[in-house]
C-alpha positions as CSV (number, residue, x, y, z in Angstrom):
1,M,79.6,174.1,82.0
2,S,81.1,171.8,84.6
3,A,84.1,172.8,86.8
4,H,86.1,170.0,85.2
5,T,85.4,171.4,81.7
6,L,86.3,174.9,82.8
7,T,89.6,173.8,84.4
8,S,90.6,171.5,81.4
9,M,89.5,173.8,78.6
10,R,92.4,175.3,76.7
11,P,92.2,178.8,75.3
12,N,92.0,177.6,71.7
13,Q,89.5,174.8,72.2
14,L,85.9,174.4,71.2
15,T,84.0,171.9,73.3
16,L,81.1,170.4,71.4
17,V,78.2,169.1,73.4
18,S,75.3,167.1,72.2
19,I,72.2,166.7,74.3
20,D,70.1,163.6,73.7
21,V,67.0,165.3,72.3
22,T,63.8,163.2,72.3
23,E,61.3,163.7,69.5
24,D,58.4,166.0,70.3
25,N,55.4,163.8,70.4
26,S,53.0,166.6,71.5
27,R,52.1,167.4,67.9
28,I,48.4,167.2,67.1
29,A,47.4,164.3,64.8
30,F,46.1,165.8,61.6
31,G,46.1,162.5,59.6
32,E,42.6,162.9,58.0
33,T,42.6,166.7,58.0
34,L,42.4,168.2,54.5
35,T,45.2,170.5,53.4
36,E,42.7,173.2,52.7
37,S,41.4,173.1,56.3
38,L,45.0,173.3,57.6
39,W,45.6,176.4,55.4
40,D,42.3,177.9,56.8
41,T,43.7,177.6,60.3
42,V,47.2,178.9,59.4
43,K,45.8,181.9,57.6
44,N,43.4,182.8,60.4
45,D,45.2,185.9,61.7
46,S,42.7,186.2,64.6
47,L,44.5,183.3,66.2
48,N,47.9,183.7,67.8
49,I,50.7,182.1,65.8
50,I,51.3,179.6,68.6
51,L,47.8,178.3,67.9
52,R,48.3,178.2,64.2
53,E,51.8,176.6,64.4
54,P,50.7,172.9,64.7
55,A,48.7,173.2,61.4
56,L,51.7,174.9,59.8
57,L,54.1,172.2,61.0
58,E,51.7,169.6,59.6
59,L,51.7,171.3,56.2
60,A,55.5,171.4,56.4
61,S,55.7,167.7,57.1
62,R,53.4,167.1,54.1
63,K,55.9,169.2,52.0
64,D,53.2,171.6,50.9
65,P,54.7,174.0,48.3
66,G,53.0,177.0,49.9
67,V,54.9,176.7,53.2
68,I,58.0,178.5,52.0
69,A,56.2,181.6,50.9
70,Y,54.2,181.6,54.2
71,C,57.4,181.3,56.2
72,D,58.9,184.3,54.2
73,N,56.0,186.4,55.5
74,L,56.5,185.2,59.0
75,L,60.2,186.0,58.8
76,R,59.4,189.6,57.7
77,S,57.1,190.0,60.7
78,D,58.2,192.1,63.7
79,D,56.7,189.4,66.0
80,Q,59.4,187.2,67.6
81,E,57.0,184.2,68.0
82,S,56.3,184.3,64.2
83,W,60.0,184.4,63.5
84,F,60.6,181.3,65.7
85,S,57.6,179.5,64.2
86,A,59.0,180.1,60.7
87,L,62.4,178.6,61.7
88,K,60.7,175.6,63.2
89,T,58.6,175.2,60.1
90,L,61.6,175.4,57.8
91,E,63.4,172.8,59.9
92,T,60.3,170.5,59.7
93,L,60.0,171.1,55.9
94,N,63.7,170.0,55.6
95,T,64.1,170.5,51.8
96,Y,66.8,172.1,49.7
97,D,64.7,175.3,49.4
98,A,64.1,175.5,53.1
99,A,67.9,175.2,53.8
100,Q,68.5,177.8,51.1
101,R,66.1,180.2,52.9
102,L,67.9,179.6,56.2
103,L,71.3,180.2,54.5
104,V,70.1,183.6,53.2
105,L,68.5,184.5,56.5
106,C,71.6,183.5,58.4
107,G,73.7,185.8,56.1
108,T,71.5,188.8,56.7
109,S,70.8,188.4,60.4
110,N,72.5,190.2,63.3
111,T,75.0,188.2,65.3
112,G,72.6,186.9,68.0
113,D,70.0,185.8,65.4
114,R,72.6,184.4,63.1
115,K,73.6,181.8,65.8
116,I,70.0,180.7,66.2
117,V,69.4,180.4,62.5
118,L,72.8,178.6,62.0
119,N,71.9,176.0,64.6
120,V,68.5,175.3,62.8
121,L,70.3,175.2,59.4
122,A,72.9,172.7,60.8
123,R,70.1,170.3,61.7
124,I,69.0,170.0,58.0
125,L,72.2,170.9,56.1
126,S,73.0,168.7,53.1
127,S,76.2,168.5,51.2
128,S,75.0,170.9,48.5
129,Q,74.9,173.8,51.0
130,R,78.2,173.0,52.7
131,E,80.1,175.9,51.1
132,G,77.6,178.5,52.2
133,F,77.5,177.0,55.6
134,R,81.3,177.1,55.8
135,R,81.4,180.8,55.1
136,L,78.7,181.5,57.7
137,I,80.2,179.4,60.4
138,R,83.6,181.0,60.0
139,S,82.1,184.2,61.3
140,V,80.6,182.7,64.5
141,V,82.9,179.9,65.6
142,T,85.1,180.8,68.5
143,P,86.7,178.8,71.3
144,G,84.3,177.9,74.1
145,E,81.3,175.6,74.0
146,L,78.9,174.8,71.3
147,D,75.7,172.7,71.3
148,V,75.7,170.5,68.2
149,S,72.6,168.5,69.1
150,N,71.0,166.9,66.0
151,W,73.5,168.5,63.6
152,T,73.9,166.6,60.4
153,P,77.2,164.8,59.7
154,T,77.8,167.3,56.9
155,A,77.5,170.2,59.3
156,L,79.8,168.5,61.8
157,R,82.5,167.9,59.1
158,V,82.3,171.5,58.0
159,L,82.6,172.7,61.6
160,E,85.6,170.5,62.1
161,A,87.3,171.8,58.9
162,V,86.6,175.5,59.8
163,C,88.0,174.9,63.3
164,A,91.1,173.3,61.8
165,E,91.6,176.3,59.5
166,K,91.3,178.7,62.4
167,G,93.6,176.6,64.7
168,I,90.8,175.7,67.1
169,Q,90.9,172.2,68.6
170,T,87.4,170.6,68.6
171,V,86.7,168.2,71.4
172,D,83.6,166.6,73.0
173,S,82.5,167.3,76.5
174,A,84.9,164.7,77.8
175,G,87.8,166.4,76.1
176,L,88.1,163.8,73.3
177,P,88.6,164.7,69.6
178,L,85.5,165.5,67.5
179,S,85.7,162.1,65.7
180,N,84.4,160.5,68.9
181,L,81.4,162.7,69.0
182,E,80.7,162.0,65.3
183,L,80.9,158.2,66.0
184,S,78.5,158.7,68.9
185,L,76.1,160.7,66.7
186,T,76.4,158.3,63.8
187,S,75.7,155.2,66.1
188,T,72.6,157.1,67.4
189,V,71.4,157.7,63.9
190,Y,71.8,154.1,62.9
191,S,70.3,152.7,66.0
192,G,67.1,154.7,65.2
193,Q,67.3,157.0,68.2
194,K,67.6,160.2,66.0
195,S,65.5,161.1,63.1
């Protein structure tokens, strides 16, 4: 947080920051790889989850129906890397069911984990999950600073409404109202810079 932001921040103000996130092009190209071969890699427990993750992400991008159940197993694991791989996979899957899993996970997670899951959920949130998201975000939103990079317009509108209910003023990093950040994010989406 810059010195300017610290000095100009009011006690009941939430500063929303959005970092220009470039798409990760380091993913392995699996164009011709058969789905069965990808599953063989994913289910090979002798490999660390980090080595299996690219195949799992490819299955998620293909919207393979088995991905959700596999993510459920990863989320139950005590391994933190597996937990993060499941979150990344659900975000890549980006379906109604994936968002529902994240809503449930967010509701049952401890405070620190809830913020992580909430941020992933906000990047794939659709209007059909807005009420569940509203209930969850009420429990974590406080004055300060919040990274809203790649949040959907629906998530931003819910955040703005919750902040208004709680009497928290939402501003961008320059101290301007949230509507300016939404315009910036919307123009980024329409210019093709954000997927």
